[in-house]
TORKELUM-367746 format. One record per residue (C-alpha): residue number from 1; residue in one letter; x, y, z. Coordinates in Angstrom, 1 decimal. Each point is the difference from the previous one (the first is absolute). Layout:
<nodes>
+-----+--------+--------+--------+--------+
: num : residu :      x :      y :      z :
+-----+--------+--------+--------+--------+
: NUM :      A :      X :      Y :      Z :
...
+-----+--------+--------+--------+--------+
</nodes>
This chain:
<nodes>
+-----+--------+--------+--------+--------+
: num : residu :      x :      y :      z :
+-----+--------+--------+--------+--------+
:   1 :      M :   31.5 :  -25.6 :   17.9 :
:   2 :      G :   -3.1 :    0.4 :   -2.2 :
:   3 :      Q :   -0.1 :    0.0 :   -3.8 :
:   4 :      L :   -0.5 :    3.8 :   -0.1 :
:   5 :      E :    2.2 :    1.0 :    3.0 :
:   6 :      N :    0.7 :    3.8 :    0.1 :
:   7 :      K :   -1.9 :    0.5 :   -3.3 :
:   8 :      T :   -2.4 :    2.8 :   -0.8 :
:   9 :      A :   -3.3 :   -1.0 :   -1.6 :
:  10 :      I :   -3.2 :    1.7 :   -1.3 :
:  11 :      V :   -3.4 :   -1.7 :   -0.3 :
:  12 :      T :   -2.7 :    2.1 :   -1.6 :
:  13 :      G :   -3.5 :   -0.9 :    1.2 :
:  14 :      G :    1.6 :   -1.5 :    3.1 :
:  15 :      S :   -2.8 :    0.5 :    2.5 :
:  16 :      S :   -2.0 :   -3.1 :   -0.8 :
:  17 :      G :   -0.1 :   -3.3 :   -1.9 :
:  18 :      I :    3.0 :   -1.0 :   -2.1 :
:  19 :      G :    1.9 :    3.2 :    0.6 :
:  20 :      L :   -0.3 :   -0.3 :    3.8 :
:  21 :      A :    1.0 :   -3.7 :   -0.1 :
:  22 :      A :    3.1 :    0.9 :   -2.1 :
:  23 :      A :    0.9 :    2.9 :    2.2 :
:  24 :      R :   -0.1 :   -2.3 :    3.1 :
:  25 :      R :    2.2 :   -2.5 :   -1.7 :
:  26 :      F :    2.5 :    2.6 :   -1.1 :
:  27 :      A :    0.3 :    1.4 :    3.5 :
:  28 :      A :    0.3 :   -3.5 :    1.5 :
:  29 :      E :    2.9 :   -0.6 :   -2.4 :
:  30 :      G :    1.8 :    3.1 :    1.3 :
:  31 :      A :   -1.1 :    2.8 :   -2.2 :
:  32 :      H :   -1.4 :    3.4 :    0.9 :
:  33 :      V :   -3.2 :    0.4 :   -2.0 :
:  34 :      F :   -1.7 :    3.1 :   -1.3 :
:  35 :      I :   -3.7 :   -0.7 :   -0.7 :
:  36 :      T :   -2.6 :    2.2 :   -1.7 :
:  37 :      G :   -3.8 :    0.0 :    0.3 :
:  38 :      R :   -2.9 :    2.3 :   -0.5 :
:  39 :      R :   -1.7 :   -0.5 :    3.4 :
:  40 :      E :    2.1 :    1.5 :    2.8 :
:  41 :      R :   -1.6 :   -2.1 :    2.7 :
:  42 :      D :    0.6 :   -3.3 :   -1.8 :
:  43 :      L :    3.6 :    1.2 :   -0.8 :
:  44 :      A :    0.8 :    0.7 :    3.7 :
:  45 :      A :   -1.4 :   -3.3 :    1.0 :
:  46 :      A :    2.1 :   -1.8 :   -2.6 :
:  47 :      V :    3.2 :    1.8 :    1.1 :
:  48 :      E :   -0.6 :   -1.3 :    3.6 :
:  49 :      T :   -0.4 :   -3.6 :   -1.2 :
:  50 :      I :    3.1 :    0.1 :   -2.3 :
:  51 :      G :    2.4 :    1.4 :    2.5 :
:  52 :      S :    2.9 :    1.5 :   -1.9 :
:  53 :      A :   -2.1 :    2.2 :   -2.3 :
:  54 :      T :   -0.9 :    3.5 :   -1.0 :
:  55 :      G :   -3.4 :    0.9 :   -1.3 :
:  56 :      I :   -0.5 :    2.6 :   -2.7 :
:  57 :      A :   -3.6 :    0.8 :   -0.8 :
:  58 :      G :   -0.8 :    0.5 :   -3.6 :
:  59 :      D :   -1.4 :   -1.1 :   -3.3 :
:  60 :      I :    2.5 :   -1.2 :   -2.6 :
:  61 :      S :   -2.0 :    1.6 :   -2.8 :
:  62 :      D :    0.9 :    3.4 :    1.5 :
:  63 :      L :    3.6 :    0.8 :   -0.9 :
:  64 :      D :    0.3 :    2.5 :    2.9 :
:  65 :      H :   -0.8 :   -2.8 :    2.4 :
:  66 :      L :    2.8 :   -2.1 :   -1.7 :
:  67 :      D :    2.4 :    2.8 :    0.5 :
:  68 :      R :   -0.8 :    0.1 :    3.7 :
:  69 :      L :    0.7 :   -3.8 :    0.2 :
:  70 :      Y :    3.4 :    0.3 :   -1.6 :
:  71 :      D :    0.9 :    3.1 :    2.0 :
:  72 :      A :   -0.5 :   -2.1 :    3.1 :
:  73 :      V :    2.2 :   -2.8 :   -1.4 :
:  74 :      R :    2.7 :    2.5 :   -1.0 :
:  75 :      E :    0.1 :    1.4 :    3.5 :
:  76 :      R :    0.9 :   -3.4 :    1.3 :
:  77 :      D :    3.1 :    0.3 :   -2.2 :
:  78 :      K :    0.5 :   -3.7 :   -0.7 :
:  79 :      G :   -1.5 :   -0.2 :   -3.5 :
:  80 :      L :   -2.5 :   -2.6 :   -1.0 :
:  81 :      D :    0.5 :   -3.8 :   -0.3 :
:  82 :      V :   -3.5 :   -1.4 :   -0.6 :
:  83 :      L :   -3.0 :    1.6 :   -1.7 :
:  84 :      F :   -3.3 :   -2.0 :    0.0 :
:  85 :      A :   -2.3 :    1.9 :   -2.3 :
:  86 :      N :   -3.1 :   -1.5 :    1.4 :
:  87 :      A :   -2.7 :    2.7 :    0.3 :
:  88 :      G :   -2.9 :   -0.5 :   -2.4 :
:  89 :      T :   -3.7 :    0.2 :   -0.4 :
:  90 :      G :   -2.7 :   -1.9 :   -1.8 :
:  91 :      A :   -3.7 :    0.0 :   -0.9 :
:  92 :      F :   -2.4 :   -2.0 :   -2.1 :
:  93 :      A :   -1.5 :    1.4 :   -3.3 :
:  94 :      T :   -0.8 :   -1.5 :   -3.3 :
:  95 :      L :    1.2 :    1.8 :   -3.2 :
:  96 :      E :   -3.6 :    1.4 :   -0.3 :
:  97 :      E :    0.0 :    1.2 :    3.6 :
:  98 :      T :    3.5 :    1.5 :   -0.1 :
:  99 :      T :    0.1 :    3.7 :    0.7 :
: 100 :      E :    2.8 :    2.6 :   -0.3 :
: 101 :      E :    0.1 :    0.2 :    3.8 :
: 102 :      H :    0.3 :   -3.8 :    0.4 :
: 103 :      F :    2.7 :   -0.3 :   -2.6 :
: 104 :      D :    2.0 :    3.1 :    1.1 :
: 105 :      R :    0.0 :   -1.0 :    3.7 :
: 106 :      I :    1.3 :   -3.5 :   -0.7 :
: 107 :      F :    2.7 :    1.1 :   -2.4 :
: 108 :      D :    1.0 :    3.0 :    2.1 :
: 109 :      V :    0.7 :   -2.1 :    3.0 :
: 110 :      N :    1.1 :   -3.4 :   -1.5 :
: 111 :      V :    2.0 :    1.3 :   -3.0 :
: 112 :      R :    0.8 :    3.7 :    0.4 :
: 113 :      G :    0.6 :   -0.3 :    3.7 :
: 114 :      T :    2.2 :   -3.0 :   -0.3 :
: 115 :      V :    2.1 :    1.5 :   -2.9 :
: 116 :      F :    0.8 :    3.1 :    2.1 :
: 117 :      T :    0.5 :   -2.0 :    3.2 :
: 118 :      V :    2.8 :   -1.8 :   -1.8 :
: 119 :      Q :    1.3 :    3.0 :   -1.9 :
: 120 :      K :    0.3 :    2.1 :    3.1 :
: 121 :      A :    1.8 :   -2.8 :    1.8 :
: 122 :      L :    2.9 :    0.0 :   -2.6 :
: 123 :      P :    2.3 :    2.5 :    1.7 :
: 124 :      L :   -0.3 :   -1.8 :    3.3 :
: 125 :      L :    0.4 :   -3.7 :   -1.2 :
: 126 :      N :    3.2 :   -1.5 :    1.2 :
: 127 :      K :    2.1 :   -2.3 :   -2.1 :
: 128 :      G :   -1.4 :   -3.5 :    0.3 :
: 129 :      A :   -3.5 :    1.3 :    0.9 :
: 130 :      S :   -3.1 :   -2.0 :   -0.8 :
: 131 :      V :   -3.3 :    1.5 :   -1.4 :
: 132 :      I :   -3.1 :   -2.2 :    0.1 :
: 133 :      V :   -3.1 :    0.9 :   -1.9 :
: 134 :      N :   -3.4 :   -1.4 :    1.1 :
: 135 :      S :   -1.7 :   -1.2 :   -3.2 :
: 136 :      S :   -2.9 :   -2.6 :    0.0 :
: 137 :      V :   -1.2 :   -3.2 :   -1.6 :
: 138 :      R :   -2.9 :    2.1 :   -1.2 :
: 139 :      A :    2.4 :    1.4 :   -2.6 :
: 140 :      D :   -0.2 :   -3.4 :   -1.7 :
: 141 :      D :   -3.4 :   -1.4 :    0.3 :
: 142 :      G :   -2.5 :    2.4 :   -1.5 :
: 143 :      I :   -2.5 :   -0.3 :    2.9 :
: 144 :      E :   -3.3 :    1.8 :   -0.8 :
: 145 :      T :   -0.6 :    3.5 :    1.5 :
: 146 :      F :    3.6 :    0.4 :    1.1 :
: 147 :      G :    1.4 :    1.4 :   -3.3 :
: 148 :      A :    1.5 :    3.3 :    1.2 :
: 149 :      Y :    1.7 :   -1.6 :    3.0 :
: 150 :      A :    1.3 :   -2.9 :   -2.1 :
: 151 :      A :    1.4 :    2.4 :   -2.6 :
: 152 :      S :    1.7 :    2.1 :    2.6 :
: 153 :      K :    1.7 :   -3.0 :    1.5 :
: 154 :      A :    1.0 :   -1.2 :   -3.5 :
: 155 :      A :    1.7 :    3.4 :   -0.5 :
: 156 :      L :    1.9 :   -0.5 :    3.2 :
: 157 :      R :    1.3 :   -3.4 :   -1.1 :
: 158 :      S :    1.2 :    1.7 :   -3.2 :
: 159 :      Y :    1.7 :    2.8 :    1.9 :
: 160 :      T :    1.7 :   -2.5 :    2.2 :
: 161 :      R :    1.8 :   -1.5 :   -3.0 :
: 162 :      T :    1.0 :    3.4 :   -1.3 :
: 163 :      W :    1.2 :    1.3 :    3.3 :
: 164 :      A :    2.0 :   -3.2 :    0.6 :
: 165 :      N :    1.9 :    0.7 :   -3.2 :
: 166 :      E :    0.5 :    3.7 :    0.7 :
: 167 :      L :    1.3 :   -0.5 :    3.6 :
: 168 :      K :    2.0 :   -3.2 :   -0.3 :
: 169 :      G :    3.1 :    2.1 :   -0.7 :
: 170 :      R :   -0.3 :    1.4 :    3.5 :
: 171 :      N :   -0.3 :   -3.5 :    1.4 :
: 172 :      I :   -3.6 :    0.7 :    0.9 :
: 173 :      R :   -2.4 :   -2.9 :   -0.4 :
: 174 :      V :   -3.6 :    0.6 :   -1.0 :
: 175 :      N :   -2.5 :   -2.8 :    0.2 :
: 176 :      A :   -3.8 :   -0.5 :    0.4 :
: 177 :      V :   -2.2 :   -2.1 :    2.2 :
: 178 :      S :   -3.4 :   -1.0 :   -1.2 :
: 179 :      P :   -2.4 :   -1.0 :    2.8 :
: 180 :      G :   -3.0 :   -2.0 :   -0.8 :
: 181 :      T :   -3.2 :    0.1 :    2.0 :
: 182 :      I :    1.2 :    1.2 :    3.4 :
: 183 :      D :   -2.1 :    0.4 :    3.1 :
: 184 :      T :    0.6 :    3.7 :    0.9 :
: 185 :      P :   -2.2 :    2.8 :    1.4 :
: 186 :      A :    0.0 :    1.6 :   -3.5 :
: 187 :      L :   -2.2 :   -2.9 :   -1.3 :
: 188 :      A :   -3.0 :    1.1 :    2.2 :
: 189 :      G :    0.6 :    3.6 :   -1.2 :
: 190 :      I :   -0.4 :   -1.1 :   -3.6 :
: 191 :      V :   -2.9 :   -2.5 :    0.2 :
: 192 :      G :   -1.7 :    1.5 :    3.1 :
: 193 :      E :   -0.1 :   -1.3 :    3.6 :
: 194 :      E :   -3.3 :   -1.7 :   -0.5 :
: 195 :      N :    1.3 :   -2.0 :   -3.0 :
: 196 :      A :    3.5 :   -0.7 :    1.3 :
: 197 :      E :   -0.5 :   -3.6 :    1.4 :
: 198 :      E :   -1.9 :   -1.1 :   -3.1 :
: 199 :      A :    2.7 :    1.5 :   -2.3 :
: 200 :      K :    2.8 :   -1.7 :    2.0 :
: 201 :      A :   -1.6 :   -3.4 :   -0.4 :
: 202 :      G :   -0.5 :    0.6 :   -3.7 :
: 203 :      F :    3.6 :    1.1 :   -0.4 :
: 204 :      A :    1.4 :   -2.9 :    2.0 :
: 205 :      A :   -1.9 :   -2.5 :   -2.2 :
: 206 :      N :    2.1 :    1.2 :   -3.0 :
: 207 :      V :    3.4 :   -0.5 :    1.7 :
: 208 :      P :    1.6 :   -3.5 :   -0.5 :
: 209 :      L :    1.1 :    0.0 :    3.6 :
: 210 :      G :   -3.6 :    0.4 :    1.1 :
: 211 :      R :    0.4 :    3.2 :    2.0 :
: 212 :      M :    0.9 :    3.7 :   -0.2 :
: 213 :      G :    3.6 :    1.0 :    0.7 :
: 214 :      T :    1.1 :    2.1 :    2.9 :
: 215 :      S :    1.9 :    3.3 :    0.1 :
: 216 :      D :    2.8 :   -1.7 :    1.9 :
: 217 :      E :    0.5 :   -2.5 :   -2.9 :
: 218 :      V :    0.4 :    2.9 :   -2.4 :
: 219 :      A :    2.4 :    1.7 :    2.4 :
: 220 :      D :    2.2 :   -3.1 :    0.0 :
: 221 :      A :    0.5 :    0.3 :   -3.8 :
: 222 :      V :    0.5 :    3.8 :    0.3 :
: 223 :      T :    2.6 :   -0.5 :    2.7 :
: 224 :      F :    1.8 :   -2.6 :   -2.2 :
: 225 :      L :    0.2 :    2.6 :   -2.8 :
: 226 :      A :    1.1 :    2.7 :    2.4 :
: 227 :      S :    2.9 :   -2.1 :    1.4 :
: 228 :      D :    3.3 :   -1.2 :   -1.5 :
: 229 :      Q :   -1.6 :   -3.5 :   -0.2 :
: 230 :      S :   -1.4 :    1.2 :   -3.4 :
: 231 :      S :    3.3 :    1.5 :   -1.2 :
: 232 :      F :   -0.3 :   -1.7 :   -3.4 :
: 233 :      V :   -3.6 :    0.9 :   -0.5 :
: 234 :      L :   -0.7 :    2.9 :   -2.3 :
: 235 :      G :   -3.1 :    1.2 :   -1.9 :
: 236 :      A :   -1.9 :   -3.0 :    1.3 :
: 237 :      N :   -3.6 :   -0.3 :    1.0 :
: 238 :      I :   -0.7 :   -2.4 :    2.9 :
: 239 :      Y :   -3.5 :   -1.3 :    0.2 :
: 240 :      V :   -1.4 :   -0.5 :    3.5 :
: 241 :      D :   -3.4 :   -1.4 :   -1.1 :
: 242 :      G :   -0.5 :   -3.5 :    1.3 :
: 243 :      G :    0.3 :   -1.2 :   -3.6 :
: 244 :      E :   -2.9 :    2.2 :   -1.1 :
: 245 :      N :    1.6 :    1.1 :   -3.2 :
: 246 :      Q :    2.4 :   -2.9 :   -0.4 :
: 247 :      L :   -2.2 :   -3.1 :   -0.1 :
+-----+--------+--------+--------+--------+
</nodes>
């Protein structure tokens, strides 16, 4: 039997990168996984590769879309055992360059969207459920031009602690994972396809292990937090960063 046998899980932003890797692991461990994504074609392709999965198209910053997700989970009538609040967005801008649109988009998705993703899950979460929030090492390091993204991820780290306190009475564990520099399709979207390889080399040079991480390596940590193997882990933040923010 797998670590998540007969469990029901949600992965937001599950059609690519870290979300897709986590959804595959959850399914391999025996869970039925609901995934969300904004692009229906990518979502359908992801569902096929995952196996035991249901795709619900939508943007977590749209609360009607979240309601549609949870309606689908409710129809399955088995509650919810694992929630990986993974969906997010990012873009570069210095303080001088920051516009209202830049700020609002990042905070609408990363903070507002995650807050209501977790809030709307509350009636469905089974006793002993696990909630995992995707934060980032960028919340700690003050890298230039990534201020709004970093601040949004710092907010999620703070919320993780608060939610862990608020939900511990229901035996629901809330923890965070903080990936470092991970090689995902989102990277090219942020820096541009033409700059991707140069950017990857520069990022890798700053990692003590000498390389970027993989989505599967983050998924390993997320699966640990989702399973009973982490039964005594609460309010924690697991860094998956190759030592980037540790050494």
